[in-house]
N, C-alpha and C positions, 0 to 999 in steps of 0.2 A: 301694826297699821292695818286698817280695814281695807278691804278690796276697793279699788277705785281711787284710793287716796294716793297722792303723789308727794313724796317727801324728798326734797333735794338732798337731805342729809343721807338718805339711804341709797342715793343714786350711785351707780358705778359707771365705769367707762363702758359704753355700748355703741349702738349704731347712730348714725345720722346726727342732725341738729347742728346748730352753730357751734355748740360746745362739745358735741359728740357725747352728750350725757343722756342717760335713760335710767329711770328708777327700776329697781328690781322687780316690783309687781308687774310693771308693764312689759319690760323686756322687749319692747318693740318701739322704736323711735317714732314710727308713724302714728302710734296711738298715744304716745306720751306727750303731754302739753309742753314738757320741758324742752323737747327737741324741736318744737315748731319755731320756725324763724319768723313767720309773719302771720299766717292764717292756718287754721287746722286743715288737715287734708280732708278731701271729700270722702263721704262714707264708702263710695266705690273704691276709692284709692286705698281707704283704710282696710277694707275687707278683702280686696283682690290682691293677690300677690303681684309683686312688681314683675313686669315682663322682663325676660332675660335680655341682656344687652345683645344687640344684633352686631354680628361680626361682618365687617365689610368683605364682600366677596372679591376675591382676586380673579379678575378676568384673565382667562388664559391668553398668554401673550401670542399674538398672531405671528406667524413666521415672518421673519424679516425678509421681505422680498429683496430689499436692497442688499441685505447681507448675503442672501442666496445668490442674487445676481452678482454680487461682489465675489462670492466664492466661485460661481461659475466662470466669471470673467478671468480670475487668475488661472482657473483650470484650463479655460480656453486659451489664455495666454501661454500657459505652460505647454499645452498641447501644440499650439501654433509654434511656440519656440522650439519644441522638440521636432516638429515637422520641418521647421526652417533649418534647425541644426542638422536633421537627417538629410534634407535636400542639399545643404551646404556640404555635408560630408560626402554624399553621393556625388555632388558636383566635383568636389576635390578628388575623390577616387576616380571619377570619370576622366577628370583632367589629368590625374596621374597616369591613368591607363593610356590616355591618348599620348601623353608625353613619353611614357615608356614605349608605346607603339611607334611614335615618331623616332625615338632614339634607336629602337630595334630596327625600324625600317632604314634609318640612316646607317646603322651598323651593317645591316644587310646590303644596303646599296654600296657602302664602302667595300665590304667583303666581295660583293659581286663585281665591283669595279676592279678591285685588286685581282680577283680570279680572272676577269676578262683580260686585264692587262697581262697577267701571267700567261694566259692562254695565247694572247696575241704575241707576247714575247717568245713563247714556246713555238708558236707557228712560224714566227720570223726566223727563229734559230733553226727549226726543222727545214724551213724553205732554204735558208742559207746553207745548212748542211747538205740538203738535197742538191742544191745548185753546185756546191763544191764536189759532192760525190759524182754528179753528172759530168762536171768538168773533168774530174779525174778519170772517170770511165771513158769519156770521149777522148781524153788524151791517151789513155791506155789503148783504146781502139785504134787511134791514129798510129801509135807506136807499133802495135801488132801488125797493122796493115803495111807499115813501112818495112818491117822485118820480113814479112811474107814476100813483099816485092823484091827485096834484096836477095832472098834465098832462091826465088824463082829465076832471078837473073844469073845466079851462080850455076843453076842446073842447066840452063840453056846452052846448047852446043854452039850457038851463034855468038855467045859472049866470049870475048878474048880472055886468055888465061890471066893476064895481069889485072884486068877489070874484075874477073871472078874472085881473085885473091883480095882485092880491095873491098868488094861487096861482102865477102866473108868477115873482114875486119869491121866494116861498118855495122853489119848485123850484130856482131858480138858486142860492139860498143852500145848499140841500141837496146841491149838486154836479151838477145836471143839465147835460147837454151843451148847448152853444149851438145846435147844429143841431136837437136835440129841442125846445128852447124855441121856436125859430122855426117849426118844423112845427106845433106845438100852436097857436101864435097864428094862423098862416095858416089852419089848419083851422077855428078859431073864426070867422075872417073869412068863410070860405066858407059856414059855417052861417048867418051873419047877412047874406048877400048881398042879401036883400030889404030890409034896412035899411042904406042906403048909408053913412050917417055912422058907424054902429057898426062895420060891416065894414071901412071904410077905416082906422079907428083901429088895428085889430089887424093889417091888412095892412102898414101903415107900421111898426108895432112889430116885426113879423117881418123886414121888409126891413132895418131899421136894426140889428137884433140880429145877424143872420148875413149877412156880405157875400157868401157863396156861395149864398144862397138865391135862386133865380130865379122860383119859383112866386109869391111875394108880389108881385114887380114885374109879372109877367104878369097877375095878378088886378087890379092897379091900372090896367093898360092896358085891361082889359075895362071897368072902371067909367068910365074917361074916354071911351072910344069910344062907350059908351051915352049919355054926356052930350053927345056931339058935339064933344068937345074933341080936334081932330086933332093939334095940336102937343103937347098933353100925352100923347096916346096914343103918338106917335112917340118921345117922351122915355122913356116906360116900356119900350117895345120895345127901344130901344137899351140900356137897363139890363139887360134880359133877356139880350141878346147878350153883354154884358160878363161876366155871371155864368155863361156857358156853357149857356144854355137854347136850343140849336139845335133840338131836337125841338119845343119850344113855338113857336118862330118859324115852323116849317114849317106849322103848323096855320092860320097867318094867311092863307095863300094860298087855302084852300078853306073856311074857317069864315065863314058868313054874317055873324057878329057883326062882323067886321072889313071888311065890304064897303065901308065908307066910306073906308078908308085903304089898302087892299091895292094899289091902283094908283099910289100915291104913289111917286115914284122912290126916296125914302129908305127906304120900307118894302120896296120891291122889292130894294134893295141888302142889306137885313137878312135877307130870307128866302131869298136865293140860296144 
C-alpha cells in the first residue's frame, strides 16, 4: 500500500474513533479518516499533541472550626468536670474534716465533761473527807480537853478524894494514857503528903496503874523511912530500881531524909 492510502483491511486495533480502528500506515487516529466520527480534525489539532488531561486540584481541607471547637468543648467540659470533681472532693474532704473535727470536739467535750465531773466528784469526796477529818480532829480535841480537865481536877488539893477517884476513872474511860493517869495520881499524893493515909492511897494507885512509874514507889519509900520502917523502905527502893529510877536512887546517898538507911549494905548496893 502506498503512503497515504488507507485500507480498512490492514487496520488494526488502535486509538480513538467510533470503532477504535486505525490503519497501520497512519497509526494515529487523529490523522486516519477511518477514525473520524463526523468531521476531520483541524490541522492544528492534527499537528499539535493533545494537551494532557488536567487533574482536579484537591483543595486543602480547612481546619474544621466546628471540630476544633467541639474538641475544645469536650476538653473544656472534661477540665470543668475535673475541676468540679476536685471541688466536690475537696468539699467532701472539708466536710469530712469538719465532721471529724466536730466529732473530736464532741469527744473532747465529753472527755472534758467527764474529767470535770470526776474532778468535781473528787473535790466533793475530798471536801467530805476533809470535813470528816475536821470533825474527827475536833472531836479528838474535845476529848483531849475533857481528859486534861479531869486530870487537873485529880491533881487539885481542893478536890475531895472520892471525886478524885471518880475523875481518874472518867479520864481512863475517855481514853487517857496510863502514864498520864499515874502521874496525876502521884501528883495528888504529893499534894497530900501532910496527910499520910490520903497520900499513901494515891501513891499506891499510881504504882499499881503504871508498872513503869518509879516516882510513886520512891514517894512510898519516903513515907516508910519517916515512919522508921527500914525493911519497908528497902522494899520500896528495890521497886524503884526495877522501874528504872536510877537518878532517884542516887539522891538516897546525900538526902538527909534517908540517913537512917543509906549505910545499909542493901541500900548501898542499890545506889552504886
